[in-house]
N, C-alpha and C positions, 0 to 999 in steps of 0.2 A: 126512470130512464130519461124522460123528457126534462126533468129538473136538472139532472146531471149534464145533459147536452146543452141546455140553456145556460147553466152555470159556466160550462166550458167556453161557450161562444161569447158570453158577456164578461168573462174574467179580464181584468186589466192585464195587458201584455205589451211588450215593446213592439214598435212597428217593424215590419220586415225590412231588412237591410240595415238596421241599427247595430252598430259595433260599439259595445260598451268600452269606454276608455280611449277610443281612437281620437276623439276630439281633444281630450286632455293631453295626449301625446303631441298633437299638433300645436296646442296652446303652449306647452312647455318649450317646444322648439322655437315657437314664435316669440315668447317672452324671455327665453334664455335662462329658464329655471327648471332644472330637472326634478325638483321636489314636487312639482305639480303632477307629473306623470306617475311617479312612484307612490307618493303619500297624499296627494291632493292638497298640497300646502304651497301657498304663494306668500313670500315674506321679503322683508327688507331688514336684515339684522342691524344695519347702521342706524335706522330710525326706530327700531324696536317693535315693530308690529308684525303680526302673523295672521294670515287669512286662509280659510279653507276654501277649496274650489271643488264644485260638484257639477256634473253634467245634468242638464234639464232637457227632457225630450218633449216636443210638442208635435203630436200627430195631426196631419191634415189629409185631405183626400189625395191619394196617390203620391204623397210626399211627407216628409217629416223634417223638423228643424231641431238640431241639437245645439243648445246654448250653454255657456259656462256661467255658473253663478258663484260669485265671490261672497263669502260670509266672514265678517269680522266680529269677534265677540270680545267685549271689554267690560270691566267691572263698573257698576254705577255707584256713585257716592250717596245718592239720595234714593229714598224708597218711593214707590209708586209705579203703577203700570201705565204705559202709554204706547200707542202704536200710530205711526204716520207714514205717509208716502211722499217722496220728493219727486217733483216733475219739472221739466222745462216749461216756462211760460212763453206764450207767443204762438200764433198760428203758423206763420210762414218763416219767421226768424225767431231765434231765441232771444227773449227780452229779459229774462231773469229766471229765478227759481221759485216754485210754489210748493208750499207744504200743505198736504191734505190730511186732515184729522181722520183717523180710522176708529180708534176706541181708547178708553182709558181716561186718565186725569186731564181734564180740559185746561186747568191752570198750568200744569207741567208742559202740555203741548204748546201753549202760548210762550212760555219761557224758552222752550227748545227752538221754536220757530224764530223767535227774536234773536237767539244766540247764533243760529245758523245764518241768518241774514246779516248779522253784524260782523261775521268772520270773513274778511275780505279775501284772505288767501284760499279759504275753502271755496268761496264763490268763484275765484279765478280758476281753480282746478276743475270745478263741476260744470261751469258754463260750456266749455268746448268738449266735454266728455260725452261720447255717444252712448248713453246708457238707455236700456229699454225699460228697466224697472229698478227703483231704489227705495227700499223700505227700511224704516228704523223702528225697533220695538224694544221696550224696556220691560222686563218681567223678572221677578225674583232677584233683583239686585244685579242684573246683567243686561247690557245693551247688546242687541244683535242687529247688525247692519247687513242687509242682503242687497247686492248690486249685480244686476244682470247686464253685461255689456253687449252691444250689438255685434262687435267684432269677437273673434275667438269662438266663432260658431260654425256649424256645418249644415249645409242645405243638401238634402238627399231627395231626389225626385225619381219616381219609378217610370214615368212615361212623359217625355223621353228620359231615358236612364242617364242620370248624371249625379255626381257627388262633388260638392265644391266647399272648400274651407275658406272662410272669410277671416283674414288675419287682422290682428291689432297693429296699427301703424306705430312707429316709434314715438310720435307725438301723443297718440292716445295712451300708449304705455306710460309715458311720463305723467300725463294727467290722471290716469288710474292710480298710479303709485302715490302721487301727491295727495289725491283725495282720500285714499285709505290712511295715509299718514296723518292728515289733518283730522279725520274722524277719530283716529285712535287717541289723539291728545285732547280733542274737544269734548267728546262724549262723556268721559268720566267727570268732567267739571260741570256738566249740565244736569 
């Protein structure tokens, strides 16, 4: 009986007040793409890329944050596994982009880092983009880019009670679409 009670209390569960899919509906309305709310797909048919969108919930004391995570998957031409994280450099102002090695082939990481730093259009799209997390992983002949934007998220507080959606501005939408388009063409070549 104590085991089952403990298991029930410690089981992972969604925070109270979490509404699954509500943030995706707001994001779809914000970005003007109804495919996000119904199928979890964000795409640009003109440029030929398609990304999946998922909600990600972070529970905190008396509040939770629901962010939207964009995942772009493209085929890799070269074999080898590598995983890295891309961050903004600079303490107070953004001065550039930094690639942080996580695991895998060190030589491939170096080639990828150099390729990303030499791609000026990608740099121009990523520098003003307000992302919280950007990871790149190549495994089994597939690249997986995961981008978590600071906008397109919902903050829910229990005391005082409020729920606020943080929208993605038109400028951020343009930078997001440009960066996903550049990654979809650049990653297969690296």
